[in-house]
All heavy atoms as an XYZ file, in Angstrom:
821
protein
N      14.669     -3.668      8.003
C      13.919     -2.898      7.061
C      14.373     -3.270      5.657
O      15.555     -3.480      5.410
C      14.137     -1.410      7.303
C      13.265     -0.559      6.433
S      13.553      1.179      6.678
C      14.748      1.456      5.411
N      13.423     -3.354      4.762
C      13.661     -3.735      3.376
C      13.422     -2.520      2.486
O      12.427     -1.821      2.650
C      12.693     -4.854      3.005
C      12.648     -5.343      1.573
C      13.954     -6.024      1.211
C      11.483     -6.302      1.400
N      14.345     -2.266      1.567
C      14.200     -1.153      0.628
C      14.237     -1.708     -0.789
O      15.185     -2.389     -1.175
C      15.311     -0.097      0.817
C      15.165      1.023     -0.199
C      15.285      0.463      2.230
N      13.177     -1.434     -1.550
C      13.082     -1.843     -2.949
C      13.044     -0.583     -3.799
O      12.056      0.146     -3.787
C      11.827     -2.673     -3.197
C      11.749     -4.003     -2.459
C      10.387     -4.636     -2.645
C      12.843     -4.925     -2.943
N      14.107     -0.343     -4.526
C      14.201      0.836     -5.382
C      14.170      0.350     -6.823
O      15.071     -0.366     -7.259
C      15.501      1.606     -5.091
O      15.591      1.842     -3.678
C      15.512      2.935     -5.823
N      13.109      0.739     -7.544
C      12.922      0.232     -8.904
C      13.327      1.279     -9.936
O      13.189      2.474     -9.711
C      11.471     -0.181     -9.120
C      11.056     -1.314     -8.209
C       9.640     -1.837     -8.441
N       8.700     -0.840     -8.885
C       7.900     -0.983     -9.965
N       7.939     -2.074    -10.688
N       7.050     -0.030    -10.305
N      13.780      0.775    -11.076
C      14.233      1.617    -12.177
C      13.623      1.098    -13.474
O      13.521     -0.099    -13.669
C      15.766      1.564    -12.305
C      16.478      2.008    -11.069
C      16.695      1.125    -10.019
C      16.940      3.304    -10.946
C      17.346      1.524     -8.874
C      17.601      3.717     -9.802
C      17.804      2.826     -8.765
N      13.231      2.015    -14.344
C      12.750      1.663    -15.671
C      13.643      2.378    -16.677
O      13.695      3.613    -16.695
C      11.296      2.101    -15.851
O      10.854      1.797    -17.156
N      14.360      1.596    -17.471
C      15.311      2.199    -18.411
C      15.159      1.570    -19.792
O      14.865      0.382    -19.906
C      16.769      2.023    -17.940
C      17.026      2.736    -16.641
C      17.134      0.568    -17.821
N      15.366      2.357    -20.826
C      15.360      1.780    -22.173
C      16.472      0.733    -22.306
O      17.511      0.821    -21.650
C      15.637      2.981    -23.080
C      15.324      4.188    -22.253
C      15.573      3.790    -20.829
N      16.249     -0.237    -23.168
C      17.208     -1.333    -23.344
C      18.599     -0.830    -23.715
O      19.598     -1.412    -23.296
C      16.700     -2.309    -24.392
N      18.672      0.272    -24.449
C      19.985      0.774    -24.870
C      20.769      1.422    -23.732
O      21.946      1.723    -23.878
C      19.849      1.737    -26.057
C      19.042      2.984    -25.720
O      18.208      2.929    -24.797
O      19.248      4.004    -26.394
N      20.138      1.632    -22.576
C      20.843      2.196    -21.417
C      21.272      1.131    -20.415
O      21.875      1.435    -19.392
C      19.969      3.249    -20.733
C      19.738      4.473    -21.575
C      18.914      5.520    -20.842
O      18.975      5.565    -19.592
O      18.213      6.282    -21.519
N      20.972     -0.139    -20.708
C      21.301     -1.228    -19.795
C      22.799     -1.297    -19.510
O      23.214     -1.549    -18.381
C      20.819     -2.550    -20.382
C      21.147     -3.750    -19.528
C      20.663     -5.044    -20.153
O      19.515     -5.088    -20.617
O      21.452     -5.998    -20.175
N      23.610     -1.048    -20.522
C      25.060     -1.140    -20.347
C      25.587     -0.129    -19.345
O      26.606     -0.377    -18.698
C      25.765     -0.970    -21.687
C      25.614     -2.158    -22.603
C      26.401     -1.995    -23.893
O      27.342     -1.177    -23.942
O      26.063     -2.694    -24.861
N      24.924      1.003    -19.196
C      25.381      2.003    -18.222
C      24.678      1.842    -16.882
O      25.243      2.172    -15.844
C      25.183      3.434    -18.745
O      23.790      3.656    -19.026
C      26.010      3.679    -19.986
N      23.430      1.345    -16.891
C      22.696      1.216    -15.634
C      23.262      0.124    -14.746
O      23.432      0.334    -13.542
C      21.209      0.953    -15.884
C      20.398      0.811    -14.588
C      20.324      2.137    -13.854
C      19.025      0.257    -14.852
N      23.557     -1.021    -15.320
C      24.022     -2.142    -14.492
C      25.261     -1.781    -13.673
O      25.268     -1.976    -12.448
C      24.270     -3.368    -15.360
C      24.709     -4.562    -14.544
C      24.907     -5.783    -15.390
N      25.324     -6.903    -14.571
C      25.474     -8.119    -15.047
N      25.223     -8.384    -16.307
N      25.876     -9.076    -14.241
N      26.332     -1.261    -14.274
C      27.487     -0.909    -13.440
C      27.172      0.212    -12.440
O      27.722      0.231    -11.343
C      28.564     -0.487    -14.434
C      27.927     -0.435    -15.767
C      26.607     -1.095    -15.689
N      26.271      1.111    -12.807
C      25.894      2.180    -11.881
C      25.156      1.619    -10.671
O      25.394      2.047     -9.531
C      25.043      3.218    -12.607
N      24.268      0.653    -10.890
C      23.569      0.017     -9.769
C      24.530     -0.792     -8.912
O      24.426     -0.808     -7.687
C      22.433     -0.874    -10.277
C      21.209     -0.151    -10.816
C      20.222     -1.149    -11.408
C      20.555      0.685     -9.730
N      25.469     -1.475     -9.546
C      26.463     -2.233     -8.786
C      27.324     -1.302     -7.935
O      27.663     -1.625     -6.790
C      27.308     -3.077     -9.731
C      26.507     -4.217    -10.356
C      27.220     -4.931    -11.491
O      28.286     -4.451    -11.953
O      26.705     -5.977    -11.934
N      27.661     -0.132     -8.463
C      28.426      0.863     -7.692
C      27.588      1.404     -6.545
O      28.081      1.576     -5.430
C      28.874      2.000     -8.619
C      29.562      3.143     -7.907
C      30.928      2.795     -7.332
O      31.455      1.707     -7.610
O      31.470      3.639     -6.594
N      26.306      1.677     -6.804
C      25.424      2.159     -5.738
C      25.329      1.125     -4.620
O      25.418      1.469     -3.437
C      24.042      2.482     -6.302
N      25.176     -0.144     -4.983
C      25.112     -1.201     -3.974
C      26.419     -1.283     -3.194
O      26.414     -1.434     -1.969
C      24.796     -2.545     -4.630
C      24.724     -3.746     -3.694
C      23.679     -3.545     -2.602
C      24.437     -5.013     -4.496
N      27.535     -1.150     -3.882
C      28.835     -1.220     -3.213
C      28.982     -0.107     -2.180
O      29.402     -0.359     -1.047
C      29.963     -1.158     -4.232
N      28.635      1.109     -2.547
C      28.807      2.222     -1.604
C      27.785      2.139     -0.470
O      28.110      2.456      0.680
C      28.774      3.591     -2.321
C      27.395      3.941     -2.830
C      29.298      4.693     -1.408
N      26.573      1.686     -0.767
C      25.593      1.522      0.308
C      26.040      0.425      1.273
O      25.841      0.545      2.485
C      24.217      1.192     -0.278
C      23.509      2.354     -0.965
C      22.297      1.853     -1.746
C      23.109      3.427      0.032
N      26.662     -0.626      0.751
C      27.095     -1.731      1.614
C      28.197     -1.321      2.587
O      28.431     -2.003      3.576
C      27.549     -2.916      0.771
O      28.785     -2.644      0.139
N      28.858     -0.219      2.322
C      29.908      0.283      3.208
C      29.344      1.093      4.388
O      30.088      1.442      5.300
C      30.869      1.182      2.423
C      31.606      0.450      1.321
C      32.328      1.387      0.366
O      32.237      2.629      0.537
O      32.964      0.876     -0.578
N      28.032      1.364      4.366
C      27.439      2.215      5.388
C      27.029      1.414      6.608
O      26.642      0.247      6.505
C      26.225      2.964      4.807
C      26.529      3.747      3.548
C      27.727      4.671      3.687
O      27.794      5.482      4.597
N      28.693      4.535      2.777
N      27.108      2.063      7.749
C      26.721      1.426      9.010
C      25.226      1.086      8.995
O      24.422      1.896      8.555
C      27.039      2.346     10.184
C      26.880      1.669     11.512
C      27.401      2.458     12.653
N      27.301      3.902     12.418
C      27.827      4.823     13.200
N      28.508      4.457     14.253
N      27.692      6.084     12.946
N      24.883     -0.098      9.428
C      23.497     -0.535      9.488
C      23.044     -1.306      8.264
O      21.936     -1.843      8.246
N      23.905     -1.413      7.244
C      23.580     -2.187      6.044
C      23.634     -3.668      6.396
O      24.566     -4.120      7.060
C      24.590     -1.864      4.939
C      24.405     -2.661      3.683
C      23.546     -2.227      2.696
C      25.098     -3.843      3.481
C      23.376     -2.948      1.522
C      24.942     -4.574      2.314
C      24.074     -4.128      1.341
N      22.637     -4.434      5.952
C      22.605     -5.869      6.216
C      23.008     -6.645      4.962
O      23.934     -7.448      4.992
C      21.219     -6.317      6.725
C      21.156     -7.830      6.908
C      20.865     -5.590      8.019
N      22.299     -6.436      3.869
C      22.654     -7.062      2.598
C      21.883     -6.403      1.468
O      21.031     -5.548      1.704
C      22.441     -8.583      2.606
C      20.986     -8.995      2.738
O      20.085     -8.196      2.431
O      20.735    -10.139      3.144
N      22.189     -6.806      0.248
C      21.496     -6.224     -0.893
C      21.810     -6.957     -2.180
O      22.769     -7.731     -2.249
N      20.978     -6.708     -3.186
C      21.161     -7.310     -4.498
C      20.668     -6.356     -5.574
O      19.867     -5.468     -5.314
C      20.372     -8.634     -4.649
O      18.994     -8.376     -4.396
C      20.877     -9.704     -3.723
N      21.159     -6.584     -6.774
C      20.656     -5.908     -7.963
C      19.917     -6.963     -8.767
O      20.379     -8.101     -8.889
C      21.817     -5.321     -8.801
C      21.316     -4.791    -10.135
C      22.532     -4.222     -8.015
N      18.745     -6.607     -9.307
C      17.989     -7.569    -10.090
C      17.361     -6.932    -11.318
O      17.211     -5.717    -11.391
N      17.035     -7.786    -12.262
C      16.350     -7.344    -13.475
C      15.103     -8.200    -13.663
O      15.141     -9.414    -13.450
C      17.264     -7.485    -14.693
C      16.648     -6.903    -15.958
C      17.620     -6.958    -17.088
N      17.708     -8.341    -17.580
C      18.159     -8.668    -18.774
N      18.624     -7.746    -19.590
N      18.207     -9.911    -19.140
N      14.004     -7.592    -14.046
C      12.744     -8.286    -14.224
C      12.856     -9.310    -15.347
O      13.380     -9.002    -16.416
C      11.640     -7.262    -14.533
C      10.270     -7.883    -14.517
O       9.903     -8.595    -15.438
N       9.531     -7.605    -13.468
N      12.363    -10.527    -15.095
C      12.486    -11.589    -16.087
C      11.502    -11.442    -17.240
O      11.737    -11.968    -18.333
C      12.332    -12.994    -15.445
C      13.468    -13.265    -14.477
C      10.990    -13.148    -14.762
N      10.403    -10.742    -17.016
C       9.404    -10.556    -18.070
C       9.587     -9.255    -18.838
O       9.199     -9.169    -19.994
C       7.990    -10.603    -17.481
C       7.676    -11.958    -16.871
O       7.986    -12.973    -17.522
O       7.143    -11.988    -15.749
N      10.129     -8.248    -18.179
C      10.345     -6.948    -18.818
C      11.758     -6.491    -18.480
O      11.998     -5.902    -17.431
C       9.318     -5.932    -18.327
C       9.462     -4.570    -18.975
O      10.443     -4.342    -19.722
O       8.589     -3.713    -18.734
N      12.727     -6.763    -19.346
C      14.128     -6.463    -19.026
C      14.458     -4.981    -18.914
O      15.572     -4.636    -18.567
C      14.905     -7.123    -20.170
C      13.931     -7.356    -21.250
C      12.581     -7.431    -20.631
N      13.484     -4.102    -19.134
C      13.743     -2.673    -18.915
C      13.505     -2.286    -17.455
O      13.782     -1.155    -17.066
C      12.862     -1.788    -19.831
O      11.490     -1.942    -19.462
C      13.075     -2.139    -21.289
N      12.988     -3.213    -16.647
C      12.747     -2.951    -15.220
C      13.856     -3.573    -14.374
O      14.151     -4.763    -14.500
C      11.394     -3.521    -14.786
C      10.171     -2.873    -15.415
C       8.907     -3.606    -14.983
C      10.089     -1.402    -15.035
N      14.466     -2.767    -13.540
C      15.554     -3.184    -12.654
C      15.180     -2.847    -11.221
O      14.346     -1.967    -10.970
C      16.839     -2.454    -13.028
C      17.431     -2.917    -14.321
C      16.967     -2.658    -15.583
C      18.594     -3.715    -14.480
N      17.774     -3.245    -16.512
C      18.783     -3.894    -15.869
C      19.498     -4.283    -13.594
C      19.842     -4.629    -16.383
C      20.554     -5.013    -14.106
C      20.719     -5.182    -15.483
N      15.828     -3.514    -10.267
C      15.589     -3.230     -8.860
C      16.912     -3.265     -8.098
O      17.808     -4.068     -8.400
C      14.575     -4.233     -8.235
C      15.136     -5.637     -8.193
C      14.133     -3.781     -6.862
N      17.033     -2.365     -7.151
C      18.120     -2.387     -6.166
C      17.442     -2.692     -4.839
O      16.647     -1.896     -4.338
C      18.835     -1.035     -6.112
C      19.887     -0.873     -5.022
C      21.012     -1.886     -5.191
C      20.435      0.541     -5.024
N      17.700     -3.880     -4.304
C      17.080     -4.313     -3.053
C      18.141     -4.281     -1.970
O      19.232     -4.842     -2.137
C      16.504     -5.718     -3.223
C      15.926     -6.332     -1.959
C      16.942     -7.111     -1.155
O      17.761     -7.848     -1.705
N      16.907     -6.956      0.141
N      17.842     -3.592     -0.867
C      18.767     -3.559      0.266
C      17.997     -3.825      1.552
O      16.796     -3.571      1.639
C      19.495     -2.201      0.374
O      18.536     -1.139      0.429
C      20.435     -1.991     -0.805
N      18.704     -4.357      2.541
C      18.130     -4.539      3.877
C      18.998     -3.772      4.866
O      20.227     -3.757      4.749
C      18.062     -6.016      4.264
C      16.946     -6.734      3.549
C      16.661     -8.128      4.100
N      17.857     -8.890      4.388
C      18.067     -9.565      5.524
N      17.168     -9.571      6.481
N      19.172    -10.242      5.696
N      18.332     -3.172      5.849
C      18.978     -2.310      6.833
C      18.533     -2.686      8.232
O      17.471     -3.276      8.416
C      18.614     -0.849      6.549
C      19.079     -0.427      5.198
C      18.414     -0.583      4.009
C      20.335      0.156      4.882
N      19.181     -0.126      2.973
C      20.368      0.340      3.483
C      21.432      0.550      5.632
C      21.455      0.904      2.826
C      22.509      1.112      4.983
C      22.511      1.288      3.595
N      19.329     -2.300      9.217
C      18.966     -2.558     10.611
C      17.704     -1.790     10.993
O      16.993     -2.201     11.900
C      20.121     -2.177     11.535
C      21.296     -3.128     11.413
C      22.477     -2.724     12.271
O      22.428     -1.658     12.935
O      23.467     -3.464     12.265
N      17.423     -0.688     10.323
C      16.222      0.090     10.604
C      16.180      1.331      9.731
O      17.131      1.631      8.996
N      15.086      2.089      9.815
C      14.942      3.275      8.975
C      16.008      4.332      9.233
O      16.450      5.009      8.304
C      13.554      3.816      9.308
C      12.944      2.891     10.279
C      13.916      1.822     10.620
N      16.435      4.461     10.464
C      17.466      5.449     10.775
C      18.773      5.158     10.055
O      19.410      6.055      9.498
N      19.166      3.890     10.051
C      20.407      3.507      9.364
C      20.298      3.795      7.880
O      21.244      4.303      7.260
C      20.693      2.021      9.602
N      19.151      3.485      7.288
C      18.953      3.732      5.862
C      19.010      5.228      5.551
O      19.691      5.656      4.621
C      17.619      3.126      5.423
C      17.225      3.477      4.018
C      18.009      3.099      2.934
C      16.056      4.184      3.761
C      17.638      3.419      1.638
C      15.685      4.501      2.471
C      16.476      4.119      1.422
O      16.109      4.443      0.146
N      18.330      6.014      6.335
C      18.311      7.463      6.086
C      19.684      8.089      6.285
O      20.098      8.966      5.526
C      17.263      8.118      6.974
C      15.857      7.725      6.561
C      14.797      8.318      7.444
N      13.493      7.855      6.979
C      12.541      7.444      7.780
N      12.720      7.438      9.093
N      11.391      7.046      7.291
N      20.403      7.637      7.292
C      21.767      8.147      7.489
C      22.658      7.761      6.321
O      23.497      8.532      5.872
C      22.346      7.637      8.809
C      21.837      8.381     10.029
C      22.573      7.973     11.297
N      22.397      6.566     11.642
C      21.348      6.073     12.290
N      20.364      6.874     12.661
N      21.273      4.797     12.575
N      22.482      6.536      5.815
C      23.294      6.084      4.684
C      23.062      6.971      3.465
O      24.009      7.329      2.760
C      22.969      4.631      4.351
N      21.819      7.338      3.213
C      21.525      8.183      2.052
C      22.165      9.559      2.163
O      22.436     10.196      1.155
C      20.013      8.328      1.861
C      19.284      7.087      1.387
C      17.803      7.392      1.231
C      19.856      6.564      0.079
N      22.392     10.022      3.375
C      22.981     11.346      3.537
C      24.505     11.299      3.670
O      25.142     12.339      3.793
C      22.372     12.063      4.744
O      22.675     11.370      5.935
N      25.087     10.118      3.613
C      26.545      9.983      3.714
C      27.223     10.594      2.481
O      26.727     10.484      1.360
C      26.933      8.508      3.852
N      28.358     11.215      2.706
C      29.082     11.895      1.625
C      29.399     10.953      0.468
O      29.166     11.278     -0.698
C      30.368     12.522      2.172
C      31.207     13.167      1.098
C      30.862     14.412      0.588
C      32.333     12.525      0.590
C      31.615     15.004     -0.410
C      33.095     13.107     -0.408
C      32.738     14.353     -0.902
O      33.485     14.920     -1.893
N      29.934      9.769      0.767
C      30.298      8.820     -0.291
C      29.089      8.386     -1.121
O      29.193      8.206     -2.328
C      30.985      7.584      0.286
C      32.423      7.853      0.685
O      32.970      8.892      0.266
O      32.999      7.018      1.400
N      27.945      8.216     -0.466
C      26.731      7.829     -1.186
C      26.303      8.960     -2.112
O      25.958      8.734     -3.275
C      25.603      7.436     -0.211
C      24.287      7.234     -0.945
C      25.996      6.178      0.562
N      26.345     10.180     -1.610
C      25.982     11.323     -2.460
C      26.931     11.447     -3.645
O      26.520     11.753     -4.753
C      25.987     12.610     -1.646
C      24.833     12.702     -0.677
C      24.887     13.994      0.094
C      23.729     14.099      1.065
N      23.770     15.332      1.848
N      28.189     11.183     -3.412
C      29.193     11.308     -4.463
C      29.106     10.177     -5.494
O      29.166     10.421     -6.696
C      30.591     11.329     -3.833
C      31.766     11.524     -4.762
C      31.721     12.926     -5.367
C      33.073     11.323     -4.000
N      28.943      8.938     -5.019
C      29.053      7.778     -5.906
C      27.725      7.179     -6.363
O      27.709      6.418     -7.338
C      29.861      6.689     -5.209
C      31.300      7.098     -4.950
C      32.060      6.167     -4.038
N      31.932      4.753     -4.341
C      32.243      3.795     -3.481
N      32.707      4.090     -2.279
N      32.106      2.531     -3.818
N      26.610      7.501     -5.695
C      25.362      6.816     -6.031
C      24.168      7.740     -6.252
O      23.134      7.290     -6.731
C      25.017      5.809     -4.932
N      24.307      8.999     -5.885
C      23.149      9.897     -5.905
C      22.539     10.022     -7.294
O      21.318     10.008     -7.451
C      23.548     11.249     -5.340
C      22.396     11.984     -4.744
C      21.835     13.132     -5.206
C      21.653     11.626     -3.578
N      20.796     13.498     -4.409
C      20.668     12.597     -3.394
C      21.726     10.556     -2.675
C      19.748     12.548     -2.348
C      20.818     10.516     -1.628
C      19.855     11.502     -1.476
N      23.348     10.169     -8.331
C      22.818     10.293     -9.691
C      22.031      9.051    -10.087
O      20.958      9.150    -10.690
C      23.941     10.541    -10.702
C      24.521     11.938    -10.603
O      23.850     12.829    -10.030
O      25.643     12.132    -11.098
N      22.543      7.896     -9.743
C      21.851      6.647    -10.078
C      20.552      6.528     -9.294
O      19.498      6.227     -9.868
C      22.745      5.434     -9.775
O      23.952      5.566    -10.532
C      22.060      4.126    -10.122
N      20.595      6.756     -7.995
C      19.391      6.637     -7.176
C      18.335      7.656     -7.600
O      17.136      7.401     -7.480
C      19.744      6.798     -5.694
C      20.661      5.705     -5.124
C      21.041      6.027     -3.690
C      20.026      4.341     -5.238
N      18.769      8.786     -8.115
C      17.842      9.807     -8.597
C      17.072      9.389     -9.836
O      16.081     10.025    -10.187
N      17.491      8.323    -10.490
C      16.801      7.809    -11.680
C      15.698      6.815    -11.323
O      15.003      6.311    -12.205
C      17.794      7.129    -12.617
C      18.849      8.066    -13.159
C      19.826      7.362    -14.049
N      19.120      6.772    -15.195
C      19.695      5.945    -16.057
N      20.959      5.594    -15.908
N      19.017      5.455    -17.069
N      15.527      6.536    -10.049
C      14.536      5.543     -9.606
C      13.120      6.024     -9.899
O      12.848      7.221     -9.998
C      14.693      5.288     -8.111
N      12.223      5.047    -10.012
C      10.809      5.372    -10.148
C      10.348      6.100     -8.896
O      10.784      5.768     -7.779
C       9.979      4.097    -10.350
C      10.261      3.304    -11.625
C       9.446      2.014    -11.629
C       9.948      4.140    -12.857
N       9.480      7.079     -9.062
C       8.992      7.879     -7.938
C       7.870      7.110     -7.233
O       6.701      7.209     -7.610
C       8.497      9.233     -8.441
C       8.115     10.163     -7.308
O       8.501      9.894     -6.152
O       7.416     11.160     -7.579
N       8.262      6.314     -6.250
C       7.309      5.507     -5.489
C       7.920      5.194     -4.131
O       9.134      5.278     -3.953
C       6.976      4.217     -6.235
C       8.181      3.313     -6.451
C       7.868      2.100     -7.331
O       6.838      2.118     -8.034
O       8.646      1.148     -7.295
N       7.093      4.848     -3.140
C       7.636      4.471     -1.833
C       8.580      3.279     -1.966
O       8.326      2.361     -2.750
C       6.392      4.097     -1.019
C       5.265      4.790     -1.704
C       5.632      4.819     -3.166
N       9.673      3.303     -1.204
C      10.680      2.252     -1.331
C      10.924      1.469     -0.042
O      11.446      0.364     -0.099
C      12.026      2.846     -1.779
O      12.458      3.802     -0.801
C      11.918      3.514     -3.140
N      10.603      2.029      1.108
C      10.946      1.409      2.385
C       9.789      0.567      2.913
O       8.644      1.022      2.968
C      11.318      2.479      3.400
N      10.098     -0.665      3.295
C       9.106     -1.610      3.802
C       9.606     -2.219      5.109
O      10.788     -2.495      5.251
C       8.885     -2.761      2.808
C       8.300     -2.309      1.494
C       9.122     -1.813      0.489
C       6.941     -2.379      1.268
C       8.584     -1.392     -0.719
C       6.395     -1.967      0.059
C       7.225     -1.470     -0.928
O       6.707     -1.055     -2.119
N       8.674     -2.448      6.020
C       9.057     -3.203      7.206
C       9.012     -4.680      6.861
O       8.213     -5.121      6.024
C       8.138     -2.894      8.383
C       6.707     -3.375      8.222
C       5.861     -3.093      9.451
O       6.207     -3.588     10.532
O       4.865     -2.375      9.306
N       9.877     -5.450      7.469
C       9.879     -6.894      7.283
C       8.799     -7.468      8.194
O       8.764     -7.178      9.387
C      11.271     -7.497      7.599
C      11.240     -9.013      7.510
C      12.312     -6.911      6.660
N       7.903     -8.270      7.625
C       6.796     -8.854      8.381
C       7.149    -10.297      8.700
O       7.389    -11.101      7.805
C       5.482     -8.780      7.558
C       4.341     -9.443      8.322
C       5.154     -7.333      7.220
N       7.195    -10.579      9.987
C       7.519    -11.932     10.447
C       6.282    -12.555     11.087
O       5.526    -11.856     11.771
C       8.678    -11.876     11.432
C       9.981    -11.425     10.784
C      11.144    -11.429     11.769
N      12.369    -11.048     11.120
C      12.801     -9.785     11.003
N      12.099     -8.794     11.500
N      13.944     -9.525     10.387
N       6.066    -13.846     10.899
C       4.872    -14.499     11.457
C       4.733    -14.258     12.956
O       5.696    -14.422     13.714
C       5.105    -15.985     11.160
C       6.055    -16.006     10.015
C       6.922    -14.793     10.182
N       3.549    -13.834     13.353
C       3.238    -13.656     14.766
C       3.731    -12.375     15.396
O       3.360    -12.065     16.524
N       4.571    -11.600     14.713
C       5.063    -10.351     15.284
C       4.126     -9.205     14.918
O       3.576     -9.182     13.816
C       6.481    -10.043     14.785
C       7.532    -10.955     15.355
C       8.944    -10.530     14.971
O       9.127     -9.417     14.442
O       9.868    -11.329     15.200
N       3.946     -8.260     15.838
C       3.055     -7.136     15.531
C       3.660     -6.239     14.444
O       4.878     -6.157     14.290
C       2.957     -6.379     16.859
C       4.173     -6.771     17.617
C       4.531     -8.160     17.160
N       2.777     -5.600     13.693
C       3.215     -4.675     12.659
C       3.524     -3.314     13.258
O       2.993     -2.937     14.306
C       2.135     -4.532     11.586
C       1.796     -5.801     10.817
C       0.647     -5.544      9.856
C       3.010     -6.307     10.056
N       4.378     -2.582     12.586
C       4.692     -1.216     12.984
C       3.434     -0.365     12.887
O       2.652     -0.505     11.949
C       5.774     -0.660     12.049
C       6.175      0.746     12.393
O       6.443      1.041     13.537
N       6.180      1.600     11.402
N       3.215      0.511     13.854
C       2.091      1.420     13.792
C       2.568      2.763     13.271
O       3.493      3.345     13.838
C       1.474      1.593     15.175
C       0.735      0.362     15.666
C      -0.005      0.625     16.958
O      -0.535      1.747     17.125
O      -0.026     -0.272     17.802
N       1.944      3.214     12.194
C       2.296      4.511     11.632
C       1.676      5.591     12.514
O       0.467      5.738     12.588
C       1.785      4.640     10.208
N       2.534      6.322     13.214
C       2.078      7.378     14.106
C       2.722      8.679     13.649
O       3.959      8.770     13.585
C       2.479      7.076     15.567
C       2.042      8.184     16.493
C       1.906      5.742     16.011
N       1.908      9.684     13.301
C       2.492     10.956     12.846
C       3.279     11.640     13.973
O       2.933     11.494     15.159
C       1.293     11.790     12.429
C       0.091     11.103     12.949
C       0.469      9.704     13.308
N       4.322     12.332     13.581
C       5.096     13.092     14.568
C       4.290     14.286     15.051
O       3.528     14.874     14.296
C       6.399     13.584     13.958
C       7.347     12.484     13.632
C       8.620     13.066     13.101
N       9.581     11.996     12.830
C      10.747     12.194     12.285
N      11.107     13.400     11.952
N      11.556     11.196     12.085
N       4.491     14.640     16.316
C       3.787     15.816     16.846
C       4.728     16.961     17.033
O       5.904     16.826     17.079
C       3.113     15.479     18.191
O       4.111     14.992     19.080
C       2.015     14.466     17.976
């Protein structure tokens, strides 16, 4: 599973956002089910940042978000993200897509 969490910050907040995103990535990387991740900045609009992470699945990602260390060290930063869907399934050639089925 791929998670893209985007942030829009004024240029004068870049000095505080970058280390905060790096800390968020560090604490998320300590969680079970984490595969890899990166911090990035948009090349055309430097006020746009992204925290990209990959997980073994949605359960691992959701458990990671509820972990005590994540709440303590990354929650404030993650709370600054743009309000948009962040979780994506990885699409591989020839493999069927996930079917969205509501819970009963």
